[in-house]
C-alpha positions as MATLAB code, in Angstrom:
seq = 'MAASADPYRHVVLFKFKSSASPETVKAIEDAFRALCAKLPFVKGYEWGRNSSPEGLDQGFTHCFIVSFDRPEDRDAYLPHPEHQAFVHGHLDAALEKACVVDFQSMA';
ca = [
      92.862  108.322  119.933;
      95.836  110.656  120.274;
      97.650  111.631  117.223;
     100.822  109.873  116.708;
     104.202  111.541  117.064;
     105.734  110.378  114.211;
     105.114  112.576  111.376;
     103.328  111.671  108.125;
     105.544  111.707  105.079;
     104.309  112.478  101.116;
     107.060  111.155   99.175;
     107.422  112.109   95.253;
     109.892  111.265   92.811;
     110.150  113.177   89.516;
     111.349  111.970   86.064;
     111.618  114.949   83.896;
     111.114  114.858   80.229;
     114.134  115.074   78.014;
     113.034  118.453   76.919;
     113.320  119.810   80.356;
     115.828  122.241   80.466;
     118.145  122.521   83.485;
     116.662  125.993   84.120;
     113.340  124.474   84.133;
     114.313  121.952   86.686;
     116.159  124.509   88.935;
     112.737  126.643   88.776;
     110.746  123.396   89.897;
     113.334  122.906   92.957;
     113.009  126.348   94.123;
     109.231  126.695   93.339;
     108.913  123.366   95.493;
     110.726  124.879   98.299;
     108.781  127.837   98.213;
     105.364  126.302   98.224;
     106.291  124.290  101.244;
     107.461  127.025  103.199;
     104.575  129.335  102.749;
     101.840  126.318  103.744;
     101.293  126.118  107.503;
     100.385  122.683  107.635;
     103.823  121.473  105.932;
     105.658  120.712  108.695;
     108.988  119.409  107.012;
     110.546  119.655  103.461;
     113.737  117.958  102.037;
     114.915  117.111   98.803;
     117.540  115.540   96.651;
     118.843  114.258   93.469;
     119.421  110.676   93.112;
     123.138  109.251   93.518;
     122.211  105.666   94.275;
     124.860  103.577   92.217;
     122.675  100.543   91.852;
     120.832  101.313   88.720;
     117.331  101.056   89.545;
     116.098  104.690   89.626;
     114.111  103.997   86.277;
     115.058  107.464   85.363;
     113.508  109.192   88.504;
     116.176  111.862   89.251;
     114.452  113.785   91.919;
     113.194  112.675   95.487;
     111.019  115.450   97.690;
     109.733  114.710  100.973;
     107.005  116.777  102.619;
     106.045  116.091  105.973;
     102.783  116.407  108.005;
     101.704  115.953  111.508;
      98.778  113.757  110.186;
      97.092  112.450  107.127;
      94.587  114.913  107.329;
      97.158  117.674  106.528;
      98.186  115.929  103.795;
      94.459  116.033  102.512;
      94.446  119.640  103.052;
      97.636  119.975  101.032;
      96.693  117.989   97.882;
      93.692  120.159   96.621;
      95.008  123.307   98.208;
      95.188  126.354   95.494;
      98.981  126.992   96.068;
      99.431  123.275   95.247;
      97.689  123.052   92.598;
      99.219  126.213   90.765;
     102.764  124.634   91.471;
     101.612  121.319   89.902;
      99.823  122.874   86.654;
     102.065  126.097   86.428;
     105.460  123.901   86.479;
     105.036  120.165   86.555;
     102.234  119.452   83.979;
     104.698  120.623   81.295;
     108.097  119.236   82.491;
     107.352  115.891   84.177;
     107.423  112.510   82.294;
     106.400  110.746   85.310;
     105.816  111.024   88.802;
     105.741  108.275   91.743;
     104.085  108.946   95.104;
     104.340  107.119   98.422;
     103.056  108.065  101.655;
     103.426  106.712  104.731;
     103.174  107.018  108.517;
     106.713  106.050  110.289;
     106.505  102.688  111.748;
     109.393  103.407  113.889;
];
């Protein structure tokens, strides 16, 4: 079966601890961008801060979307040493909660 032309998306929402300083959050934003830029199997990266007026965010302030050609590339990304260093070096101490949803576009 041929690979789908639609990217495989890894969507991550972050809720930071109240103790996470603005400088820490900025460092995480920058480190996530740098991580995705250096890994060849990452095909796309975008992020933003929540601006929804609906009040349904449950404290999640940041959304990051990492795109891959296929699920196997995501599977290589998750245990990759650079990704693990990012998680343990930046996120472990700063995150209260994360939510992850992965999907292949059905468009």
